[in-house]
N, C-alpha and C positions, 0 to 999 in steps of 0.2 A: 959402671961408668954411665950407662944410659939412664939409670935411676937418678943419679946425681944431676945429670943435665935436666931431667924432667922436673926435679925439685927446684932447681935454679929457675927454670922457665916459669914454673908455677908462682914462685915468689915474685919474679919480675912482673908477671901479668897481674898479680894481686896489688902490687905497689902502683902500677900504672892505673888500675881501676880506681884506687883510692884517690890518686891525684886528679883524675878526671871528675870524680864525684865531688871532691873539694872545690874544684873550679866552678862547678855549677851551684853548690850550696852557699859557699862563702860570700859571693857578691850580694846574695839576697839577704842573708843573715846580718851581715855587717854594713849594709847600705845605710849611710848617714844622710838623711834628707836636709836640705836647706830650710829656711824659715817657711812655715806654712802661713800663707797670706790671710786666709779666712777659715779658721778651724770650725766650720759649721757641722752640725750633726748630719749623719746620713739621711737622705730623703726617705720617708716611709715608703715601702713597697718598691724601692729602687731595684732595678734588675740586677741579678747576680752577674758578676764579671764574666763567668764562663758562658753566659747566654748572649753576650755582646760581641759582635764582630769588630775588633779594633783595627782591622785592616781598612775599614770604611771610616773616613775622617768625620763623617756626619754623626757618628756615635760617641764622639769624645767629650762633648759638653751637653748636659741636659738642658733643654729649653732654649737652645741657641738655633743656629741655622739648620734647616731641614735638608734631607737628602736631595730634594729637587733643586735647592739653591747651589749645590755643588756641580750641577750638570750644566754644560754650555754646549751649544751647537757648534761653536768654533773654539777649539781648545788651543791656547797659546802657551808658550813656555819661556822661562829664563833660567839662568844657572846660579848656583850658590857654591861657594868654597869656604872651608874652614881649615886653614893651614895646620892648626894645632891638632886637629882630629884626622888629618890626612884626607879630608873630603875635598875633592877637586871637581869643579864643574858639574855638580849634581843637578839634575833636572828638577825644576819647580813647575808644577802644572797650575795654570789658571783655568779653572773649570775642570771638574773631574774630582774624584775622591779616593781613588785606589792607591793606597800607600805602599802597595807591593811593587808598583811600577814607577813611582816618582815621589818627591816631596809634593805637598799640596798647599797652595795659598788659600787661606780661609776666605770665603766669598764676602764681598763688601768691604774688605780692608784695602788700605792704600797700596798703590803700586810703588816699587822701589824708586827712590830718589824724590818722591813727592812728599809733601807734608802729610803727616798722619802716621798710622801704625801698620806696617806690613806684618801679617801674621802667617807663619809657615808651620805646618805640621809635618812630623817625620816619625816613622815607626822605630821601635827599639825592642831588643831581645836581650838575653844574658850577654854581658860584656865579653865573656870568653869566646863567643861566636861573632864578635864584631868584624864587619867587613865594610869599609867605607864605600864600596862600589855596589853593595847589595842594599836595596831600599827597605828590606825587611829589618835590617840591623843598623841602618845608617846613623841613627841618633842614639845608639846604645851607650856611647861614651859622652853624650852631651853633658851629663852631670859634672864632668871634669873641667868644663870651661870655667874660667875665673874672670873677675873684673879686669878689663884692659885687653883681653884677648880680641883678636880681629876676625871679622866675618866679611867676606867679599861677595858682592852680587854683580852679575853682568846682565843688564836688562836693555834690550833694544840697542845693542852696540855700545852702551855706556857702562862704565864700571863704577860701582859705589862701594866704599869701605865703611864698615860699621864697627864700633868698639863696644864690647860688652860692659854694661853698667850695673846690672843687677841679676840675681838668680834666686828663685823661690818656688814654692810649691803651692798649688791650690787644689780644691776638690772639683770634680766634674760639674758641680752646680755653680761654680764661681765664674760666670761668663763675663764679668766686668773686665777680665784680662784681654778680652777680644775688642774692647771699645777703642775708639779713635782719640788721639791726642794730636791736635793740629799745631802745637807750639813748635814742633820740629819734625824731622824725619826719623822715625823709629822702626826698629825691627824686633819682632818677637818670635822666638823659636819655641815650639811646644812638642813634648813627647810624654809618653806614659812612664811613670816611675812607681816602685823600683823596677828597673829594666828586667824583663823576663818574669815578673811576678804578677799574675793576673788577679790575685785574690781580692785586694782592696786598692786598686791603682789610683794614684793621684796624677796630677799633670805638672810636669816640670816646666817652669817659665824662665827662659833666658831673654833678658831685655837688653837691647843694644841701641845706640844712637849713631846716626850718620856722622862720619868725619868729614868736615868741609874741605874742599880742595885747598891745598897749600898748608894744611895742618899736619904736623908730623904725628907719629904713633904715640908720642909722649904727651901730645896735646899742645905743643908749641908751634908757632908759625915757622914754616921752613922758608929758606931763601930761594 
């Protein structure tokens, strides 16, 4: 009887191990990227991904803002929520670059509600370990956002709603996604993809535009 129980336990343990292994491998193998904006060749002598600390936001784009530009003597914060991803009042730091402690606004980009482009970085790992309250995994499911999804920001006591308009991938050398567009108020969310795969990471770009007050989620004026 004891031998039968041991065999059953061994089978159950083996199956559990296979399920966990599949949960780690499948998201990487079957990750389907959106359109790559600029399929440029890798820069010669580019650092290997395992040598780069992606917890530091200054390492995400080659030739863009330096580490010193992320540091501010007075650090201020606002909050971001994405209902679809169950992200609620996540802290966004203005000044600072530690993605294990908060989301980070890219230096020199517009403030929420102002004309221009608010650019926010967030870390990601394998989706199986996703936790919307953990900043190491907070943007792991960002690739699941679709056109029309809503993103909410509360800045200085004022709430702003943004609607997703586009989603695509770029290489770490494609810093034009950080540029400003003053035709309206935009929001850009950025994370590394495929989530949890550091071999040849790209940057996922989720672009959204502010929803003017009085406009419904469908884009029609509300009464």
